[in-house]
N, C-alpha and C positions, 0 to 999 in steps of 0.2 A: 124838224128835230135834227136832221143831218146837218143842216146849215148852222144850227146853234153849236153843235160840237166842233165844227170847223172854225167857227168864230172864236170859241174859247181857246182852242189850240193855237190859233194865230195870235191871240192876245198874249198867251203865255210865252210864245216865241219872241214876240216884240219886247216884252218885259225883260226876258233873259238877255236879249241883245243889248238893250239899254243899260242893264246892270253891268254887263261885261265891258261895254264902252266906257262907262263911268269909272270902273275899276282900273282899266288900262290908262285912262287919262290921268287919274290920280297917281298911278305908279310912275308914269313918265314925268309928271310934275315933281314928284318926290325925288326921282333920280336927278333931275335937272337942278334941283336945289342943293345937292351935295357938292361942296367945293372940291375941286380936284386940281392937280398940277401934273405936268409932264415929268416922267421919270425914265431914265435911260435903262433899257434892258437888253439882254442878249438876243439877237435875232437867230442865232444858230448855237449849237453846242461849241464851247470854246475850252481848249485844254489849258491847264496851268502852264505858266511860262510863255504864253503866247502874247505877242504884241497886238493890240486891238486896232482895227481899222473901221471906218464908217460902215463898210459892207457887213460887218459882224454885228452891228448894233441897230437898235431902233428905239423909238420913244412911245410910251403908252400913257394914257390918263390914269392917274393913281389918286384915290381919295386922300385929301390933305391930312386927315387925322390918322391915317394908317401908313403914311410914307415912312419907310425904314430909315433909320439914322445913317448918314453918310451917302445917301443917294445923290445922283447927279441929274441935272435937268437938261443939259445941252450935250450933244454928241462931241463937240469940240473939247469939252472938259476932260474927256477920257481918251481922246485920240492919241495913239502911240504909247499909251500906258500898258504896263505888263501885269498880267494876272498872276497872283500868288497861289490861287486855288482854281480848280476847274469849275465852270458854271454851265448850266444847262439852258436851253432855249426858254426864254420867258423870265429867267432869273434877273433880279435887279442888280446892276453893277454898283457895288458899294466901295467906299474908300478903303475899308479894312481888307478887302479882297485884292487890292492893288499893291504892287511894289512901289517904292518911292519914285517920284518923277525923275526921269533921266536914267532909270535902270535899263540895262540892255536885256533883251529877251533871252530865254533859255533856262536851264535848270538852276543856274546860279541865282536867279531872281527869286526863287522860292525857298532858298535856304534861310532859316531863321537867323536873326542877328546873334552873333556869338557862337554859332554852330559851324560845322564843317561837313562836307560831303566826301564820303570815302566808298570806293567800290571794292567788293570782294568777289572772288570767283566761286561759283556754286554749280551744283548739278541737280538732278531731279530729286535727290534725297536731301542734300544740304538745303536746297531752296524750298523745303516743305512741299514737295510735289507740285511746285508752281503756284501755290496758294499765297505766297508772300507777295502781295501786290502793292503798288504805290498807295500810300495812305495807311497801310497796315502797320502794326507794331510787332516787333520780334525781340526775343532774347538771343544773345549770342553765346554759344557753348563751344568749348575747346576740349579736344581729347589729345592728351600728351603723355609723356613719360616722366614720372616722378624720380628725381635723382636721389641716389642713396650713397652710402659710404663706399670707399674703394673696395672692389671685390664683390659687391652685391649687385644683383641684376636690377635694372630700373623697373618700377612698378607702374602699369598704366593707370592714369587718373583722368577723370572727366569732371569738368566744373563749368558753371555759368560765370562768365566774365563781364557781361554787359546785360542790362535789363531795360525794357521799354524803349527800344530804339526804333525810330521812324524810318520806314522804307520810302525813299524819295523816288526811286525809279527802278525798273527792271529792264535789263538790256539797255536799249536807247529810248524806252518809252516811259513817260512820266504821267500818263493819264490815270486819274484816280476813280473814274466812274465805270471801270470794267471789272466785273465780278467773275469772269472766266479765268481758270487757272492758266498760267503761262510758264512752261518749263524753259528756262533761260540759262545762260552761262555766267551771268554777272548780275549782282544786285548792288544798288547804291544806297547807302545808309546815311542818315543825318546824325552827327555826333558832336559832342563837346570836344575841344582840343585834347583834353586828357584822355577821353575815351577813345579818340582816334589813335593815340599812342598805344593804348592797351590792345586795340584790335590789330594794329600793325605787328605788335610783338606776338600776339596769339596766333596769327596765321603763319608765322615763321617757325613756331615751336610745335605746332600740332595741326590737327584737322578741325576745321570749323563746322558747326552745324547751326542753323537758324531754327528757333523754336517760336512758332506762331502763338500770339496771345490775344486775348480779348481786347478790343480797342478801348473799352471803358475801364479796363483793369489797370490801374496805375500803382498798385501795391508792390513794393519791393520785398522780396523774400530772400534774405541772406542765406547762403549755403556754403558749406566747407568742401564741397566736391565729394566724389566717391571714387574709391580705389577698387582694385580687383579683390583684395581681401575683404573690403566692406560688402561688395556686391555678392560674392559667393559665401560670405559669412565664415571665412576661414579663420581659425584661431592660431596665433603665433605660438611656436614651441620653443623651449629652451634648448640651446646648443649644448649637448652633453658629450660631445666628442672629446677624446683624449688626444694628447699631442701626437701628431703623425697619423691619426686615424681618419676615417672617411668623414666628410662633413655631414652634419645633421640636416634633415629636411627643413626647408624654409617655411613650409606650411603645415598645418595640423594634419594628422593622418586621417584617412577615411574612417567612417563610423565603425566598419568591421575591424579595421586595424586598431582603432582606438580601444575597442573592447578587449582585443587580444593583449594590448600593451598594459591595460589596467587589471588583467586577471591575476589571481594568486596561483603560483606554480610550486609544486613540491617534487622532490627527487625520489623515485621509487626504484628499489633493487629487488629483482626477482631472479633467483637461480643464476647469480653472477652477471645478470643483465641489468644495466642501469638505464632508466628512462625518466622522462620528465612529464608530469601531468599537470594541466592548468585548469582552474575552476573559475 
């Protein structure tokens, strides 16, 4: 009886082993039947603007049906080419990720055609606490003084002058795969020529601030800016001064003063004493 149980268990083990062997053989045969080709991939993490060398690259077998468009098969085809975007280890090197052949390395290689790079000075507040990183998009806001007629004091005004501006680099770093905030003293932005002129004027007439925005949000929101009167909801008052008299206040009175100014007053005479009472 004991021998029969051992025989049955042995038979089950042999059958399971044969089934596993047949499955493995079929899987290997199926994998071998899939057509593949060599594709050049990054052997290490490579930052944008870098000139590629053979030590940075390698080739792997890639299924022919899923080869990404623009992939390269030989290392010599991408040698000394410059990356326009950063790539991670194992990423395929594609033609759209490369600057035109003959481009020199550096930040200038990643500037889009028709665009310009311009650097502005920032601090931990202007630079959004260091969260404005390469690859992010920001709006540019300026705080300045609004000119008025002669004899009138200028009014502070804040407005957005540029929207959806790409951050190319912070300080001297252009890496786009770092998510840690970096408090730096300068930020380089990618701008159209006319926007570069606006930014140059804005930084000379007031204080700049960068406003971080969602990378997928491309909607433009036109604004007219905000002044001190708009911010504090002050109402302008009419200048009722007479010639040679003191100037009227430039802003509306405070609520308590406003109630006093709008009250109805009457003159009361008691025992040769004259007084004024307001209701």
